[in-house]
N, C-alpha and C positions, 0 to 999 in steps of 0.2 A: 528670314524674319527681319523686319524693319527695325532700326534702332531709333525710336523717337525719344526725345528728351522727356523727363518726367513732367507731367502736367500738360503735355501736348495732346492733340486729338488724333484719332485713328486716320489712316490714309484715305478712307472713303468719305467724301463730303456729306455733310448732314442732310442736305436736300436730296441727295441721291438715296440715302438710307430711308428717308421719309417716303419717297416715291416708291422704293422697293417694298416697304412695309405695306403701302396701299395696294400694290400689286398682289402681294402675298395674301392679304385679307380678301381682296376681290376674287381671287382664284380659289381660295379655300372655302369661301362661303357656299357657293353652289354645290360643292362636294360634300357638304355636311361636316367639315373639318374645323368648325369654330365652336368653342364652348364659352359662353358668356356668363359672368357673375362670379363673385368671390366663392360662394358656397358650392356652386356647380363645378367651378374649377378645382376646388379642394377635393370634391368627390372624384372627379376625373383623374387628378394627380394620384390619388390614393389607389384607384382601381388599375390604371395602366400608365404609369409614368414614362415608360419606354416609347409610347406612341406620341408623346407631346414633343413637338419640334420647336415651339416658341411660346413664351409667356409674356404677355403685355400687361403692365400695371399702369392704369390711367388715373390721372388726378386733374382737378381744376384747383383754382386758388382756395376755394372754400374747404376742400378736403384736407388741407394741411392741418387743420385744427381737430379733425376727427380722429381721436386717439384709438378707437376700436378699429378703424380702417387701417391705421398705421401698424397696429399689432398684426392684423391679418396679412398685410404686405410683408412684414418682417418674417412671419412664419412661411409664407409662400416663397419668398426669396430664398430662405434657408433650405427649404425642400428642393427648389429648383437647382440651387448650387450643388447640393449633395447628389443630385441625380443628373448632373451635366445638361441641364435644360437652359438654353439661352433666355435671358430676360431683358426686356426693354421697359423703360418708363416713358410714358407719353403724357404730355401736359395739355392735351386738348380733347376732352371727352366728347364735346359737341361734334368735332370733325370725325372722331372715331365712330360716333353714331351714324353720321352721314355715310361713311364708307360701308358700314355693316348693314344698314337697312334704310337709310334715307331719313331717319328721324329719331331713332333710339327708343321706339315703343314696341312692346311685344304684347299683343292682345290687348291694346289700350293702356297697358302699364308701362312706365319707363323701364328700360333695361338697366341692369346693374353692369355698367361698363368698366367698373374699377379693375376687373381682372378678365382678360380674354386669353384663352389658350388656342393655339393652332396645333391641330393634330395631323398626323400623316394618314392619308387615305388607306383603308384596309386593303384595297384591291392591288395597290402597286407601291413600289418605293418611289416617293415623290421627288422628282428632280426638277425643281423650280429655280431658275437662275436668280429670281428676285429673292427667294428664301436664302439661297447661297450667299447673296450680297449682305443680307441682314445678319446672317450667322457669322460671316467674316467680320463685320463691324463689331458684333458682340465679342468675338474672340480677341480682336485687336484691342478693344476697350479693356477687357480683363487683363491683357498683358501690361496695360498701363495702370492697373489697380482701380479701374472704373468698373466695378462688378455689375452695376446696374446703370448702364448709360441712359441718359435722358435725351429724347428727341422731340422736336416740335413738329406736329402735323400742321402744315400751313392751311389756312382757310382757302376755300375755292370760291 
């Protein structure tokens, strides 16, 4: 275990984690391993929490004032912590939409990208090096009392 001083950042550079997260989402999407939306995520967490390998909570500047959303986030975070599910905060929903489908629309309606779950494929135990990198970043952040680390998804 590395001994980082309090307030320091994990050993993995932030841009490496952002790139790894993009890889995880891009490879999980065609496998049907992505759940999008606060309500859908809550249902999935309730039914099969052991299958969830990562929870992403996404916000933009406007979302900070949304009290209902913040309450949802608090409840989801508590559930994930209790069930040992790694959590990341992402501060760019537009970039998240691009990664997930190129525009953030689902049947003409904007997708609720505030909560995205990545689940493990039913067919096999998923050994994704990018997922391992993201999970290690989450573990290292927790060791430094950053329970929900925030990463920036850079624009392309």
